[in-house]
N, C-alpha and C positions, 0 to 999 in steps of 0.2 A: 504494500500500500504506500502511495505517495502522500505526503502532507505538504500543503501549500500554506505559507505564512505571509501575510501582507505586513510590510513594515513602512513606516513613514518618517521622513526627515523633518524635524521640527527645531525650533529654537530651544537650546539646551535649558533644562529645567532650572538650572542655577542662575540663569541670566535674568537681569531685571528688564522687564518688557518696556519698550518705549514706543509711543504712538507716532506715526509719521506726521510731519507738520501739516500735510494737506488732509489728514484724517481719513485716508483711504485704506489704512491697514497698519500692521505692526512693522517696525523698522527691522530689516534683516541684513542690511549692508554692514559688513565687517562684524557680524554677530556670530558667536559660536553656535553651530548647529550639531545635532546629534540624533540618534535613533529615539523615537518616542518611547518613553519608559514602559508603557503598556504593551507596545509591540515587542519590546525585549522580553517581557513575561510570556507573550504568546510564542515567540521563537524558542525560549527555554523549554516550554511545555512540549513543543513539537520535538525538540532534541531529546528530551527525557523519554517520550513515547518511542522514538526510534531506538534509543539505547536499551529500552526494555524488550525490544524485539517485535514490536507491533507495527513498525513501519520500515520501509526499505530506503526511503529517500525523503529529505526535507528540502523544499524549494522556497527560497525567499524571493518575494516580488515587491517592487516599488514602482511608483509612477510619479513623474514630475520632470524637472529639468535635469541636465547632465550631472549636477552635484549629487543627485540621489545615488549615484554609483558609489560614492564614499560610504554611504549608509549601508548599502548592500555588501560592501567589502567587510564592514564590521560584522554583518550577519554571517558571512562566509568564515570569518575568523572565529566566531562563536561556535561554528560547527555545521552550518548549512551546507548541503552538498552542491547545490546550484543556485544561481541567481538570475532573475529576469528584470530588466529595466524597461519600462514602457515610457518612451519619450513623450512628454505631455507638458502643457502650460504649468507655470509655477502654482497657480491658484486652481484647485480642483474642488468641486463640491461633492458631497457624499454620493449622490446618484450617479455622477460620471464615474467615480471610482468603482462603485458597485457594478456598473456595466462593463468596465474594463476587467474587473475580477471575474465576472461571469464568463467573458470571452476567454480569459486565460484558463479558467477551469475546463472549458470545453476543449481547449487545445491540449492541456497537460493531463486532464482526467485524474486529479487527485481523489483519494478516498475521504480526505478530511481537509477542511479549510479553517484555519485559525486566525483570528484577528484580535488585536488588543481591545480592551473594553472601550476605549475612546482615545482620541488624540489630545494632547495637552495644549495644543494651540487653539483649536476651535471648540473642543469639548462637545462635539456633535453627538457621538454615540448613535450613529444612524447607519453607517455603511454595512455593518454585519447583518442587520435586520433586512436592509434593502437587497443585498446580494442573495440572502437566503430566499427572499420572496421571488427574485428573478429566476433563481435556479429551481425553485419549488423544493428546496431541501429543508429538512428539520434543522432547528437551531437551538442552542443553549446560550443564554446571555448572562453576564455577571458571574461567570463560572468561578467557583472556589475549589472545585475538585473535578477531575475528569478521569473516568475509569473505562477502559476499552475491553470488550469481550470479543476476542479474535474469532472464536468458534461461531458465535451468533452474529458477528459483524455489527455489534451494537455499542454505542457510546452512552454511558450514564454520566450525567452532569449534575453536581450539586451547585446551587447558585444562591447568591445573596438576594434577599428580599427585605423590604422595609419592616414587615411584620413578623419575620421569622428568623430563625437562627441559622444559619448554615455554617458559618464559621466566624471567628472574631476578626479575621483578616481578609481583606479583599484580594490580596496578592496570592496568586496561585503558587508562586515559588520565588526564589531569589535568583535572578539571572546570573549566569556565570560570567566571569571576566574573560575577555579574549586575551590569550597569552601572546607574548611577543613573537615566538616562532609561528604561531597560527596567523598573526597579523601579517607577517612577512610572506607566508604562503598565499594568503588571500590576495595579495597585491598582484600575483601572477596568474590567478584564476580568471578564466574567461567569463564575462557576464553577457548573456544574450540580450540583445537590444531589439525591441519591437516598437511599433507605432500604433496609434489608435486606428489608422487606416488599414493596417495589416490585420488588425483584430476586427475590422468592420464595425467599429463603434463610432457613432457620431458625437463629437465633442461639442455639446452646447449645454447651456444651463438656463433654467427658468428663474434663477435667483440673481439678485444684484445687491452688493453691499453698498448701502447708501452712505454710511458714516461709521467710523470706529472712534470711540472716545474712552477716556479713562473713567473708572468709577469715581463718584464723588468722594472726597476725603472725609474720613470719619471725624466727627467732633470729639474733642477731648472729654473724657469721662469726669464725673463729679463724685465726691464722697459725701454721703448723707449721714446725718448724726442719729437718725432714729428710723424705725419702721414706718411711723406715721409720715415722716418727711418723704420716705421712698414712695409710699402709696400715693401721696399728694402729687409728686412729680410724675408718676406713671399715669395718673388720671388727668392731670391738668396740663402737663407739658408734652409727654409722649403720646397721650391719648390711646393707650393700649389696654386700659381696663376701665 
């Protein structure tokens, strides 16, 4: 069985986000970029499944500009067997990504497709659900545990829900670090390049980003001297009770 994992190049989680002066988006020029942390978790899970004998190959895929190749090489250094880069515009909305993934699945025919819970740049959490719908595949979201039954060809997924317990931690695992030897080996591995035209996917979006602004700054807190004063402020100033 093949496992396909979608990975995304995003602004590094440790970078302080800055809005462009024209408010069209987030500043990415001369900004450190890295693999989306949730995509790292997805890739780690795929690698663990392969190491347990349930899969024969892990394929990392990414779509976007040429710089996505660097992120794919990180995936290869972590242990992915192959990588595919779909050359596409820098800004892709979830439905376009889902259509590209559907086309890649039809080409590669993996038995399992794993995506990170969401990307930390747009926090959409939509692509997985959309591609499952396009493929008419069953899906499990917010997975906290994945168990495969090789004989029955069934995957059992424990998931996080607001009203239930499934686990105290949203993270499936702790992604491995790419070792220096593997990083060097990944630099020489071939990465297959494809285009939306080759995949017969029309790249258009019904969405338009009108404006990107920073959230309002929080006001400084105050210290109250009594419960009565707290209740008064909640009622007459905050208007929450």
